[in-house]
Backbone as CSV, one residue per row, in Angstrom:
resi,resn,N_x,N_y,N_z,CA_x,CA_y,CA_z,C_x,C_y,C_z
1,MET,97.954,-35.024,43.943,96.865,-34.421,44.746,96.435,-35.524,45.765
2,THR,96.332,-35.077,47.004,95.966,-36.034,48.067,94.501,-36.242,48.109
3,THR,94.226,-37.317,48.857,92.732,-37.703,49.023,91.979,-36.570,49.683
4,ALA,92.582,-35.936,50.713,92.013,-34.822,51.428,91.634,-33.618,50.444
5,THR,92.581,-33.414,49.501,92.421,-32.294,48.557,91.186,-32.627,47.620
6,LEU,91.167,-33.877,47.193,90.065,-34.222,46.318,88.719,-34.188,46.976
7,THR,88.666,-34.571,48.290,87.446,-34.526,49.055,86.982,-33.062,49.224
8,ALA,87.995,-32.173,49.480,87.653,-30.802,49.691,87.097,-30.169,48.371
9,SER,87.761,-30.499,47.275,87.278,-29.946,45.993,85.958,-30.450,45.577
10,ASN,85.643,-31.741,45.888,84.387,-32.216,45.587,83.246,-31.664,46.431
11,SER,83.601,-31.309,47.673,82.677,-30.749,48.551,82.293,-29.284,48.122
12,GLU,83.164,-28.640,47.336,82.947,-27.293,46.892,82.029,-27.274,45.685
13,VAL,81.860,-28.333,45.066,81.014,-28.488,43.826,79.518,-28.426,44.208
14,GLU,78.800,-27.436,43.809,77.441,-27.326,44.146,76.549,-28.212,43.230
15,LEU,75.803,-29.042,43.888,74.877,-29.957,43.128,73.696,-29.127,42.635
16,PRO,73.150,-29.385,41.405,72.014,-28.691,40.975,70.825,-28.812,41.842
17,VAL,70.040,-27.754,42.063,68.848,-27.840,42.896,67.734,-28.497,42.122
18,PRO,67.076,-29.466,42.694,66.026,-30.224,42.026,64.943,-29.226,41.547
19,MET,64.335,-29.501,40.448,63.339,-28.644,39.865,62.119,-28.451,40.780
20,TRP,61.779,-29.501,41.467,60.544,-29.391,42.344,60.868,-28.471,43.531
21,ARG,62.106,-28.375,43.951,62.456,-27.507,45.041,62.436,-26.068,44.581
22,GLN,62.939,-25.849,43.328,62.932,-24.529,42.813,61.501,-24.014,42.657
23,ARG,60.567,-24.889,42.133,59.224,-24.457,41.992,58.538,-24.238,43.322
24,LEU,58.852,-25.065,44.316,58.236,-24.847,45.650,58.724,-23.547,46.230
25,LYS,59.985,-23.236,46.016,60.617,-21.970,46.536,59.838,-20.792,45.912
26,ILE,59.687,-20.842,44.553,58.994,-19.723,43.921,57.531,-19.578,44.428
27,PHE,56.914,-20.670,44.596,55.541,-20.659,45.031,55.420,-20.032,46.470
28,THR,56.292,-20.512,47.326,56.325,-19.993,48.779,56.622,-18.571,48.896
29,GLN,57.328,-18.002,47.890,57.702,-16.585,47.933,56.415,-15.731,47.743
30,ASN,55.359,-16.252,47.238,54.115,-15.525,47.109,53.287,-15.723,48.419
31,LYS,53.385,-14.732,49.283,52.745,-14.811,50.573,51.203,-14.918,50.460
32,LEU,50.638,-14.219,49.544,49.195,-14.320,49.338,48.721,-15.709,48.930
33,ALA,49.577,-16.397,48.108,49.172,-17.737,47.752,49.243,-18.665,48.945
34,ILE,50.220,-18.523,49.846,50.335,-19.356,50.987,49.143,-19.092,51.861
35,VAL,48.735,-17.888,52.130,47.594,-17.618,52.900,46.274,-18.182,52.194
36,SER,46.225,-18.151,50.904,45.078,-18.712,50.184,45.015,-20.213,50.314
37,VAL,46.136,-20.888,50.290,46.242,-22.333,50.477,45.665,-22.652,51.833
38,LEU,46.158,-21.942,52.902,45.733,-22.215,54.250,44.255,-21.985,54.371
39,TYR,43.759,-20.897,53.803,42.292,-20.584,53.793,41.452,-21.681,53.173
40,LEU,41.915,-22.175,52.038,41.161,-23.248,51.355,41.179,-24.537,52.182
41,VAL,42.286,-24.812,52.742,42.405,-25.991,53.564,41.402,-25.930,54.723
42,VAL,41.400,-24.757,55.391,40.481,-24.595,56.554,39.029,-24.675,56.104
43,ILE,38.689,-24.031,55.051,37.282,-24.083,54.553,36.919,-25.523,54.164
44,THR,37.780,-26.223,53.468,37.454,-27.557,53.009,37.376,-28.520,54.218
45,LEU,38.246,-28.377,55.216,38.156,-29.227,56.376,36.837,-28.883,57.113
46,PHE,36.460,-27.589,57.207,35.223,-27.167,57.844,34.023,-27.772,57.178
47,CYS,33.989,-27.772,55.845,32.867,-28.225,55.088,32.666,-29.716,55.240
48,PHE,33.781,-30.498,55.266,33.621,-31.903,55.309,33.686,-32.498,56.709
49,LEU,34.226,-31.779,57.712,34.304,-32.362,59.028,33.261,-31.769,59.996
50,TRP,32.833,-30.484,59.807,31.955,-29.857,60.739,30.616,-30.673,60.902
51,PRO,30.087,-31.182,59.820,28.782,-31.937,59.931,28.982,-33.160,60.777
52,HIS,30.189,-33.670,60.935,30.406,-34.867,61.759,30.702,-34.429,63.216
53,LEU,31.390,-33.282,63.350,31.749,-32.804,64.695,30.544,-32.161,65.412
54,HIS,29.701,-31.526,64.609,28.522,-30.860,65.189,27.281,-31.149,64.284
55,PRO,26.737,-32.361,64.319,25.635,-32.779,63.509,24.451,-31.896,63.670
56,THR,23.893,-31.430,62.528,22.630,-30.699,62.454,21.751,-31.252,61.398
57,ASN,20.473,-31.147,61.461,19.568,-31.580,60.464,19.592,-30.646,59.281
58,GLN,20.019,-31.187,58.103,20.081,-30.291,56.955,19.229,-30.901,55.755
59,THR,18.570,-31.941,55.989,17.820,-32.588,54.907,16.341,-32.789,55.118
60,ASN,15.890,-32.786,56.389,14.476,-33.020,56.656,13.826,-31.780,57.145
61,GLN,13.012,-31.161,56.317,12.347,-29.922,56.660,11.310,-30.044,57.734
62,ASN,10.778,-31.253,57.835,9.770,-31.529,58.868,10.380,-31.420,60.274
63,LEU,11.680,-31.766,60.369,12.358,-31.663,61.695,12.790,-30.263,61.873
64,ALA,13.110,-29.556,60.800,13.662,-28.219,60.936,12.614,-27.205,61.492
65,ILE,11.343,-27.499,61.264,10.327,-26.561,61.755,10.229,-26.489,63.231
66,ASN,10.947,-27.442,63.907,10.988,-27.315,65.339,11.934,-26.211,65.843
67,ASN,12.810,-25.803,64.907,13.789,-24.680,65.296,13.068,-23.354,65.007
68,PRO,13.521,-22.288,65.690,12.974,-20.963,65.371,13.320,-20.555,63.914
69,ILE,12.422,-19.869,63.303,12.656,-19.446,61.956,13.250,-18.028,61.859
70,ASN,14.319,-17.933,60.997,14.986,-16.646,60.852,15.499,-16.117,62.167
71,ALA,16.035,-16.983,63.024,16.537,-16.572,64.309,17.896,-15.986,64.108
72,SER,18.180,-14.891,64.895,19.448,-14.241,64.780,20.544,-15.049,65.470
73,PRO,21.750,-14.764,65.145,22.925,-15.572,65.841,22.784,-15.574,67.300
74,SER,23.039,-16.750,67.884,23.011,-16.899,69.368,24.022,-17.999,69.762
75,SER,24.024,-18.252,71.082,24.981,-19.285,71.519,24.605,-20.589,71.050
76,HIS,23.310,-20.880,70.707,22.850,-22.141,70.229,23.004,-22.289,68.769
77,PHE,22.580,-21.146,68.048,22.755,-21.104,66.574,23.759,-19.976,66.313
78,TRP,25.002,-20.371,66.096,26.063,-19.431,65.972,25.891,-18.401,64.837
79,LEU,25.295,-18.862,63.746,24.990,-17.954,62.589,23.498,-17.829,62.379
80,GLY,22.732,-18.210,63.362,21.282,-18.071,63.226,20.712,-19.168,62.422
81,THR,19.449,-19.068,62.074,18.647,-20.062,61.279,18.088,-19.326,60.060
82,ASP,17.683,-20.095,59.061,17.110,-19.518,57.826,15.562,-19.592,57.864
83,GLY,14.959,-19.268,56.805,13.504,-19.231,56.745,12.836,-20.567,56.864
84,SER,13.636,-21.719,56.761,13.063,-23.015,56.923,13.415,-23.623,58.275
85,GLY,14.160,-22.857,59.040,14.575,-23.414,60.411,15.901,-24.135,60.418
86,PHE,16.556,-24.154,59.309,17.926,-24.838,59.242,18.961,-24.004,59.917
87,ASP,19.849,-24.646,60.578,21.034,-23.989,61.204,21.947,-23.508,60.051
88,ILE,22.205,-22.253,60.017,22.918,-21.672,58.819,24.326,-22.136,58.843
89,LEU,25.046,-22.212,60.039,26.428,-22.671,60.074,26.577,-24.097,59.512
90,GLY,25.704,-24.893,59.932,25.713,-26.289,59.421,25.356,-26.382,57.985
91,ARG,24.485,-25.418,57.559,24.082,-25.471,56.116,25.170,-24.972,55.226
92,ILE,25.940,-23.994,55.751,27.103,-23.516,54.929,28.035,-24.732,54.695
93,ALA,28.339,-25.538,55.689,29.226,-26.625,55.600,28.573,-27.689,54.604
94,TYR,27.301,-27.918,54.783,26.615,-28.885,53.959,26.586,-28.441,52.474
95,GLY,26.256,-27.237,52.232,26.276,-26.715,50.840,27.664,-26.590,50.282
96,GLY,28.654,-26.346,51.180,30.022,-26.285,50.707,30.548,-27.637,50.213
97,GLU,30.060,-28.699,50.810,30.525,-30.042,50.342,30.162,-30.130,48.841
98,TYR,28.914,-29.718,48.487,28.497,-29.889,47.098,29.201,-28.797,46.214
99,SER,29.236,-27.595,46.671,29.876,-26.553,45.816,31.308,-26.844,45.528
100,LEU,32.131,-27.229,46.555,33.533,-27.495,46.356,33.768,-28.690,45.541
101,THR,33.047,-29.785,45.835,33.185,-31.062,45.141,32.770,-30.957,43.673
102,LEU,31.613,-30.372,43.442,31.111,-30.209,42.023,32.032,-29.286,41.280
103,GLY,32.405,-28.201,41.863,33.317,-27.210,41.236,34.659,-27.857,40.854
104,PHE,35.203,-28.644,41.755,36.508,-29.235,41.534,36.404,-30.267,40.372
105,LEU,35.409,-31.121,40.416,35.255,-32.138,39.415,34.925,-31.564,38.048
106,ALA,34.089,-30.551,38.060,33.743,-29.901,36.750,35.034,-29.219,36.183
107,GLY,35.842,-28.640,37.074,37.113,-27.973,36.523,38.013,-28.992,35.958
108,ILE,38.065,-30.283,36.497,38.898,-31.300,35.997,38.375,-31.717,34.607
109,VAL,37.061,-31.870,34.430,36.535,-32.206,33.149,36.879,-31.105,32.104
110,THR,36.697,-29.878,32.593,37.047,-28.760,31.632,38.496,-28.762,31.139
111,ILE,39.448,-28.958,32.062,40.846,-28.932,31.681,41.237,-30.080,30.821
112,VAL,40.704,-31.247,31.149,41.070,-32.468,30.413,40.567,-32.339,28.970
113,VAL,39.313,-32.031,28.769,38.783,-31.919,27.418,39.392,-30.777,26.669
114,GLY,39.592,-29.645,27.352,40.131,-28.463,26.646,41.558,-28.725,26.252
115,THR,42.389,-29.357,27.124,43.733,-29.684,26.821,43.913,-30.598,25.620
116,LEU,43.134,-31.690,25.645,43.165,-32.694,24.542,42.734,-32.032,23.228
117,TYR,41.657,-31.290,23.267,41.147,-30.652,22.038,42.114,-29.653,21.511
118,GLY,42.635,-28.737,22.374,43.573,-27.779,21.930,44.883,-28.279,21.445
119,MET,45.414,-29.338,22.128,46.666,-29.913,21.814,46.638,-30.635,20.471
120,ILE,45.577,-31.386,20.222,45.383,-32.084,18.986,45.225,-31.058,17.791
121,SER,44.373,-30.029,17.982,44.152,-29.099,16.888,45.426,-28.331,16.605
122,GLY,46.134,-27.781,17.650,47.290,-26.985,17.368,48.491,-27.822,16.754
123,PHE,48.640,-29.037,17.240,49.760,-29.863,16.833,49.547,-30.424,15.353
124,LEU,48.332,-30.893,15.097,48.149,-31.429,13.789,48.069,-30.369,12.707
125,GLY,47.438,-29.217,13.019,47.320,-28.117,12.077,46.557,-28.449,10.781
126,GLY,46.717,-27.689,9.797,46.146,-27.922,8.540,44.614,-27.959,8.524
127,VAL,44.046,-28.915,7.807,42.667,-29.049,7.658,41.962,-29.323,9.006
128,VAL,42.686,-30.300,9.737,42.107,-30.784,11.082,41.975,-29.540,11.958
129,ASP,42.959,-28.693,12.040,42.934,-27.522,12.894,41.830,-26.580,12.420
130,THR,41.729,-26.359,11.147,40.711,-25.407,10.642,39.316,-25.878,10.976
131,VAL,39.028,-27.198,10.791,37.684,-27.763,11.116,37.397,-27.589,12.619
132,MET,38.402,-28.083,13.453,38.248,-28.046,14.914,37.978,-26.610,15.458
133,MET,38.765,-25.656,14.801,38.594,-24.262,15.275,37.264,-23.616,14.821
134,ARG,36.745,-24.096,13.658,35.442,-23.595,13.217,34.349,-24.087,14.104
135,VAL,34.482,-25.326,14.559,33.522,-25.869,15.488,33.639,-25.184,16.849
136,LEU,34.906,-24.823,17.264,35.043,-24.035,18.463,34.380,-22.653,18.341
137,ASP,34.575,-22.106,17.266,34.013,-20.697,17.043,32.466,-20.790,17.074
138,ALA,31.902,-21.853,16.566,30.446,-22.002,16.658,30.015,-22.104,18.139
139,PHE,30.721,-22.872,18.907,30.413,-22.972,20.294,30.569,-21.639,21.045
140,LEU,31.614,-20.866,20.711,31.875,-19.613,21.399,30.793,-18.563,21.074
141,SER,30.176,-18.760,19.902,29.107,-17.753,19.537,27.803,-17.892,20.281
142,ILE,27.706,-19.014,21.084,26.512,-19.196,21.943,26.762,-18.549,23.266
143,PRO,25.891,-17.671,23.726,26.005,-17.110,25.103,26.142,-18.214,26.168
144,TYR,27.238,-18.223,26.936,27.539,-19.329,27.775,26.465,-19.596,28.855
145,LEU,26.122,-18.489,29.545,25.060,-18.670,30.584,23.742,-19.071,30.073
146,PHE,23.367,-18.574,28.856,22.116,-18.979,28.183,22.181,-20.502,27.909
147,LEU,23.331,-20.996,27.463,23.479,-22.398,27.158,23.332,-23.261,28.413
148,LEU,23.991,-22.829,29.492,23.925,-23.533,30.802,22.538,-23.624,31.294
149,ILE,21.774,-22.491,31.172,20.413,-22.507,31.719,19.577,-23.457,30.874
150,THR,19.761,-23.457,29.524,18.992,-24.294,28.672,19.257,-25.763,28.956
151,LEU,20.526,-26.121,29.127,20.814,-27.534,29.349,20.332,-27.998,30.726
152,VAL,20.475,-27.172,31.775,20.063,-27.502,33.046,18.541,-27.632,33.153
153,THR,17.845,-26.798,32.333,16.390,-26.849,32.301,15.916,-28.115,31.655
154,LEU,16.610,-28.572,30.580,16.197,-29.756,29.821,16.407,-31.028,30.601
155,PHE,17.451,-31.050,31.419,17.773,-32.304,32.067,17.591,-32.160,33.551
156,ALA,17.598,-33.245,34.288,17.412,-33.302,35.752,18.637,-32.619,36.396
157,ARG,18.369,-31.871,37.548,19.469,-31.151,38.163,20.081,-31.942,39.196
158,THR,20.734,-33.079,38.735,21.475,-33.926,39.650,22.969,-33.507,39.739
159,ALA,23.702,-33.963,40.750,25.022,-33.549,40.945,25.928,-33.990,39.648
160,THR,25.666,-35.196,39.212,26.444,-35.702,38.067,26.222,-34.870,36.824
161,LEU,24.950,-34.581,36.501,24.615,-33.867,35.338,25.107,-32.424,35.414
162,LEU,25.124,-31.795,36.597,25.635,-30.472,36.781,27.150,-30.465,36.517
163,ILE,27.880,-31.550,36.987,29.335,-31.603,36.714,29.555,-31.683,35.223
164,LEU,28.818,-32.607,34.533,29.018,-32.776,33.097,28.610,-31.517,32.267
165,THR,27.549,-30.909,32.667,27.035,-29.771,31.967,28.094,-28.605,32.101
166,ILE,28.557,-28.311,33.288,29.447,-27.189,33.462,30.906,-27.581,32.827
167,GLY,31.300,-28.806,33.101,32.592,-29.255,32.582,32.697,-29.384,31.092
168,LEU,31.676,-29.820,30.486,31.681,-30.052,29.044,31.331,-28.808,28.196
169,THR,30.977,-27.735,28.888,30.696,-26.483,28.181,31.645,-25.400,28.516
170,GLY,32.599,-25.657,29.479,33.514,-24.622,29.902,34.916,-24.716,29.390
171,TRP,35.211,-25.587,28.419,36.518,-25.887,27.994,36.962,-25.048,26.704
172,TRP,36.034,-24.260,26.210,36.356,-23.640,24.940,37.502,-22.640,25.016
173,GLY,37.590,-21.818,26.017,38.650,-20.904,26.174,39.971,-21.607,26.466
174,THR,39.873,-22.722,27.259,41.013,-23.496,27.572,41.670,-24.124,26.240
175,ALA,40.823,-24.599,25.409,41.340,-25.178,24.110,42.089,-24.185,23.333
176,ARG,41.621,-22.896,23.326,42.401,-21.907,22.463,43.729,-21.662,23.062
177,ILE,43.805,-21.554,24.424,45.110,-21.274,25.042,46.166,-22.417,24.749
178,ILE,45.698,-23.671,24.948,46.528,-24.785,24.764,46.944,-24.954,23.292
179,ARG,45.983,-24.678,22.421,46.224,-24.761,20.929,47.370,-23.825,20.558
180,ALA,47.416,-22.582,21.150,48.459,-21.637,20.770,49.763,-22.238,21.274
181,ASP,49.886,-22.793,22.449,51.080,-23.443,22.920,51.550,-24.527,21.965
182,ALA,50.624,-25.405,21.561,50.993,-26.571,20.702,51.461,-26.074,19.356
183,MET,50.830,-25.053,18.812,51.304,-24.493,17.485,52.702,-23.935,17.632
184,LEU,53.010,-23.269,18.776,54.375,-22.692,18.923,55.386,-23.794,19.134
185,ILE,55.151,-24.776,19.929,56.127,-25.768,20.233,56.429,-26.715,19.146
186,ARG,55.448,-26.971,18.272,55.623,-27.978,17.126,56.603,-27.337,16.136
187,ASN,56.783,-26.035,16.141,57.687,-25.465,15.151,59.019,-25.071,15.694
188,LEU,59.287,-25.430,16.958,60.614,-25.222,17.560,61.569,-26.221,17.053
189,GLU,62.905,-25.932,17.238,63.913,-26.718,16.668,63.932,-28.165,17.228
190,TYR,63.756,-28.260,18.502,63.823,-29.621,19.069,62.710,-30.494,18.648
191,SER,61.544,-29.900,18.373,60.387,-30.672,17.849,60.677,-31.091,16.354
192,GLN,61.212,-30.146,15.656,61.499,-30.458,14.241,62.623,-31.574,14.174
193,ALA,63.589,-31.531,15.071,64.613,-32.502,15.127,64.072,-33.882,15.459
194,SER,63.101,-33.876,16.381,62.483,-35.172,16.695,61.767,-35.767,15.489
195,VAL,61.124,-34.970,14.735,60.390,-35.391,13.542,61.439,-36.001,12.562
196,THR,62.576,-35.245,12.347,63.567,-35.716,11.487,64.129,-37.118,11.867
197,MET,64.230,-37.334,13.138,64.765,-38.589,13.681,63.750,-39.691,13.715
198,GLY,62.514,-39.406,13.229,61.501,-40.470,13.131,60.586,-40.594,14.228
199,ALA,60.568,-39.638,15.164,59.686,-39.695,16.366,58.212,-39.599,15.904
200,SER,57.336,-40.256,16.626,55.900,-40.256,16.224,55.337,-38.957,16.777
201,LYS,54.081,-38.672,16.265,53.445,-37.503,16.766,53.088,-37.597,18.200
202,TRP,52.695,-38.778,18.643,52.330,-39.004,20.059,53.548,-38.842,20.981
203,HIS,54.721,-39.218,20.439,55.935,-39.105,21.222,56.215,-37.544,21.399
204,ILE,56.128,-36.818,20.324,56.392,-35.377,20.395,55.432,-34.663,21.344
205,ILE,54.144,-35.037,21.248,53.196,-34.469,22.154,53.506,-34.721,23.595
206,ARG,53.848,-36.036,23.862,54.115,-36.478,25.228,55.389,-35.957,25.818
207,ARG,56.461,-35.849,25.020,57.748,-35.460,25.500,58.048,-34.016,25.322
208,HIS,57.408,-33.318,24.405,57.766,-31.896,24.140,56.545,-30.957,24.384
209,VAL,55.462,-31.245,23.678,54.322,-30.326,23.746,53.704,-30.237,25.137
210,PHE,53.374,-31.350,25.690,52.785,-31.419,27.053,53.632,-30.817,28.150
211,PRO,54.917,-31.308,28.273,55.705,-30.684,29.370,55.963,-29.192,29.155
212,ASN,56.061,-28.688,28.003,56.318,-27.310,27.790,55.020,-26.433,27.888
213,SER,53.912,-27.125,27.971,52.585,-26.398,28.116,52.033,-26.502,29.542
214,ILE,52.806,-27.234,30.381,52.353,-27.492,31.740,52.046,-26.172,32.577
215,SER,52.778,-25.128,32.306,52.600,-23.926,33.016,51.177,-23.329,32.763
216,ASN,50.844,-23.252,31.485,49.464,-22.778,31.170,48.383,-23.780,31.513
217,ILE,48.717,-25.074,31.465,47.700,-26.086,31.748,47.323,-26.021,33.287
218,VAL,48.366,-25.917,34.151,48.186,-25.785,35.590,47.410,-24.454,35.944
219,THR,47.849,-23.401,35.294,47.200,-22.117,35.581,45.707,-22.129,35.168
220,VAL,45.458,-22.580,33.923,44.102,-22.615,33.455,43.251,-23.632,34.274
221,ALA,43.823,-24.665,34.701,43.179,-25.630,35.548,42.608,-25.059,36.781
222,THR,43.511,-24.293,37.456,43.166,-23.585,38.677,42.012,-22.600,38.470
223,PHE,42.082,-21.806,37.402,41.019,-20.886,37.126,39.789,-21.611,36.701
224,SER,39.905,-22.732,36.076,38.660,-23.452,35.662,37.913,-23.946,36.885
225,VAL,38.585,-24.352,37.898,37.887,-24.734,39.212,37.135,-23.512,39.723
226,ALA,37.771,-22.413,39.803,37.092,-21.145,40.308,35.908,-20.807,39.416
227,ASP,36.026,-20.895,38.115,34.920,-20.619,37.193,33.819,-21.619,37.423
228,ALA,34.162,-22.878,37.624,33.081,-23.851,37.752,32.306,-23.598,39.114
229,ILE,33.010,-23.254,40.110,32.320,-22.903,41.419,31.381,-21.685,41.206
230,LEU,31.911,-20.707,40.415,31.124,-19.504,40.185,29.901,-19.862,39.438
231,PHE,30.024,-20.629,38.309,28.848,-20.999,37.420,27.827,-21.825,38.197
232,LEU,28.365,-22.843,39.036,27.430,-23.550,39.812,26.657,-22.642,40.760
233,SER,27.291,-21.731,41.364,26.610,-20.788,42.286,25.639,-19.905,41.534
234,THR,26.007,-19.469,40.325,25.166,-18.654,39.511,23.843,-19.421,39.191
235,LEU,24.024,-20.686,38.782,22.779,-21.497,38.498,21.945,-21.622,39.812
236,GLY,22.599,-21.850,40.957,21.878,-21.968,42.187,21.193,-20.594,42.538
237,PHE,21.824,-19.522,42.303,21.187,-18.174,42.578,19.995,-17.979,41.646
238,LEU,20.043,-18.512,40.400,18.881,-18.366,39.558,17.814,-19.419,39.789
239,GLY,18.034,-20.253,40.819,16.959,-21.251,41.158,17.187,-22.525,40.379
240,LEU,18.320,-22.717,39.724,18.573,-23.908,38.881,19.717,-24.762,39.396
241,GLY,19.918,-24.660,40.692,20.956,-25.494,41.266,20.484,-26.800,41.698
242,LEU,21.162,-27.386,42.690,20.773,-28.756,43.116,19.365,-28.766,43.717
243,GLN,18.701,-29.875,43.495,17.317,-30.025,44.025,17.344,-30.425,45.466
244,ALA,16.380,-29.913,46.169,16.241,-30.252,47.616,16.079,-31.818,47.804
245,PRO,16.671,-32.354,48.848,17.202,-31.729,50.057,18.653,-31.312,49.854
246,GLN,19.270,-31.521,48.686,20.650,-31.070,48.472,20.593,-29.466,48.371
247,THR,21.743,-28.906,48.575,21.892,-27.497,48.399,23.284,-27.083,47.939
248,ASP,23.462,-25.894,47.610,24.815,-25.345,47.284,24.755,-23.913,47.701
249,TRP,25.956,-23.272,47.651,26.090,-21.867,48.131,25.245,-20.934,47.340
250,GLY,25.163,-21.141,46.052,24.342,-20.244,45.219,22.855,-20.198,45.523
251,THR,22.344,-21.441,45.847,20.996,-21.630,46.189,20.727,-20.910,47.581
252,MET,21.708,-21.118,48.455,21.581,-20.463,49.796,21.626,-18.901,49.686
253,LEU,22.437,-18.410,48.853,22.499,-16.907,48.706,21.176,-16.418,48.095
254,GLN,20.703,-17.151,47.198,19.388,-16.766,46.582,18.275,-16.695,47.623
255,ASN,18.205,-17.773,48.449,17.139,-17.780,49.438,17.385,-16.668,50.509
256,GLY,18.605,-16.353,50.834,18.915,-15.341,51.850,18.708,-13.951,51.290
257,ALA,18.931,-13.718,49.959,18.788,-12.402,49.346,17.361,-11.906,49.405
258,GLU,16.396,-12.859,49.363,15.007,-12.520,49.359,14.633,-11.910,50.692
259,LEU,15.386,-12.243,51.762,15.058,-11.801,53.137,15.891,-10.624,53.629
260,ILE,16.821,-10.159,52.805,17.697,-9.004,53.175,16.852,-7.799,53.511
261,PRO,15.745,-7.439,52.775,15.009,-6.335,53.210,14.410,-6.373,54.561
262,ASN,14.204,-7.625,55.136,13.747,-7.799,56.424,14.767,-7.681,57.541
263,GLY,15.987,-7.483,57.118,17.123,-7.324,58.085,17.765,-8.565,58.520
264,TYR,17.567,-9.669,57.803,18.170,-10.975,58.114,19.556,-11.052,57.506
265,TRP,20.451,-10.188,57.928,21.750,-10.121,57.208,22.581,-11.400,57.396
266,TRP,22.304,-12.171,58.453,23.143,-13.316,58.762,22.901,-14.505,57.756
267,GLU,21.851,-14.357,56.981,21.570,-15.382,55.961,22.267,-15.141,54.730
268,VAL,22.986,-14.052,54.589,23.639,-13.766,53.296,25.161,-13.366,53.541
269,TYR,25.444,-12.415,54.400,26.784,-11.880,54.475,27.862,-12.852,54.914
270,PRO,27.613,-13.699,55.924,28.739,-14.674,56.292,29.017,-15.556,55.065
271,LEU,28.050,-16.171,54.477,28.238,-17.052,53.341,28.908,-16.324,52.165
272,ALA,28.393,-15.097,51.926,28.948,-14.318,50.784,30.444,-14.027,50.944
273,ALA,30.865,-13.725,52.218,32.270,-13.509,52.457,33.075,-14.756,52.247
274,ILE,32.575,-15.890,52.715,33.300,-17.159,52.549,33.411,-17.461,51.061
275,PHE,32.319,-17.303,50.347,32.298,-17.675,48.883,33.249,-16.787,48.111
276,ILE,33.207,-15.471,48.350,34.110,-14.603,47.573,35.547,-14.894,47.871
277,LEU,35.873,-15.107,49.116,37.235,-15.353,49.489,37.770,-16.685,48.895
278,VAL,36.834,-17.730,48.789,37.207,-18.934,48.163,37.646,-18.712,46.707
279,VAL,36.898,-17.979,45.985,37.112,-17.734,44.541,38.427,-16.862,44.428
280,VAL,38.612,-15.845,45.276,39.810,-15.004,45.208,41.045,-15.867,45.608
281,ALA,40.922,-16.735,46.549,41.988,-17.614,47.011,42.467,-18.477,45.891
282,ILE,41.549,-19.109,45.181,41.905,-19.960,44.055,42.629,-19.215,42.997
283,ASN,42.147,-17.966,42.720,42.861,-17.179,41.651,44.283,-16.809,42.113
284,TYR,44.498,-16.500,43.341,45.886,-16.202,43.844,46.764,-17.469,43.740
285,ILE,46.195,-18.616,44.102,46.973,-19.865,43.967,47.336,-20.099,42.420
286,GLY,46.391,-19.815,41.596,46.702,-19.981,40.139,47.802,-19.104,39.652
287,ASP,47.867,-17.861,40.140,48.921,-16.883,39.718,50.262,-17.417,40.245
288,ALA,50.308,-17.947,41.503,51.527,-18.511,42.056,51.965,-19.743,41.272
289,LEU,51.102,-20.597,40.964,51.408,-21.792,40.213,51.942,-21.434,38.821
290,ARG,51.403,-20.468,38.206,51.907,-20.026,36.861,53.342,-19.605,36.966
291,ASP,53.722,-18.811,38.084,55.082,-18.404,38.273,55.979,-19.669,38.570
292,ALA,55.453,-20.536,39.378,56.255,-21.681,39.802,56.634,-22.631,38.580
293,PHE,55.738,-22.718,37.669,55.933,-23.580,36.447,56.542,-22.850,35.320
294,GLU,56.819,-21.564,35.438,57.466,-20.756,34.403,58.938,-21.146,34.346
295,VAL,59.317,-21.773,33.194,60.673,-22.263,33.036,61.753,-21.188,33.094
296,ARG,61.421,-19.983,32.735,62.425,-18.920,32.669,62.856,-18.461,34.104
297,LEU,61.980,-18.814,35.138,62.289,-18.461,36.482,63.182,-19.540,37.198
298,LEU,63.379,-20.667,36.496,64.127,-21.737,37.138,65.590,-21.567,36.877
299,GLU,66.405,-22.095,37.789,67.922,-21.953,37.670,68.333,-23.123,36.729
300,ARG,69.328,-22.826,35.963,69.863,-23.815,35.026,70.919,-24.621,35.717
C-alpha cells in the first residue's frame, strides 16, 4: 500500500465530534433559547450600562421633586416619571441591577446547597438518608412564602440578607431531585465496580454521581435563578423588598399598581412586560440546557 493510499484512507476516517460541540449544536437548534439568550444579554447590558450612558437621579428624592410627578412619556422622559418624580426608564435599569444580581446570587446559593444536601443524602442512604429526608420534609411542611415573609420581617432588608434568605430557603426541591439521581447512579454497575476496586465515596461522587447528574443540576440551577427573581419581586410587591434608596422590580410594580386606577399605565406595563419576559426567557434557556446536557442525545 502506497503512502498516497494511506493518506487517503486516513482522511476518510471521521474524528469524533467533541462533546461540547454536540451540546452547543443541540442548544442552538432551540431557536426560542437563542432569542432568550439575546434578550437576557440586552436587558442585562441595559440595566448595568444605561445608568452610565444616561445618568439620572435614582437615590435622592429631594432632587427628584424638581421633576414633574407622574408625567406621561415624552421626549425628555421616555417612559415618564413616577409618583416621586424619578425617571422610570432609569429606575427600571437601577432596579434591574438589584433584581438580576440578587436573583442570580440567590439561585447560586440554592443550587449549591441543594446539590450537596441531595447528593450526600442519596449516595450515603440508610440512616443518614432517612434523617436528612425527615428534616427536609419538616422544611417542606412550612409554607414557603410565609417563611420568607417571617424571616425578612425579623431581619434587616439588606441585599446580602435577602440573598441568603431566598437562597437558603429555596433549595428543598432541588435537594429531592439531586437525591433521586444519586440513589439511581450509586446502584449502577460502574459505580458498584468502583466500590469493588476500592474507590472512595468521594471519588465515586466526583467521577460518577456528579457528572451524570449535571443535566438536572444545570436545569434546576437555571430555574432556581428564575424562582429567586420571582420571590425577590414578590417580597418587593408586598412591601418587603430592598429599603430605600435601593429598589427592585417588585417594589416598583407595587408602587405603580397603586396608581393604575388613575391611568398612569406607564408606571406598570413597560416594567411588567420586561419582568415577565425575563422569567420566561430563563425558563426557555433551562429547557434548552436540559436537552444539551442529555447524554442520550449525544453521538457516540
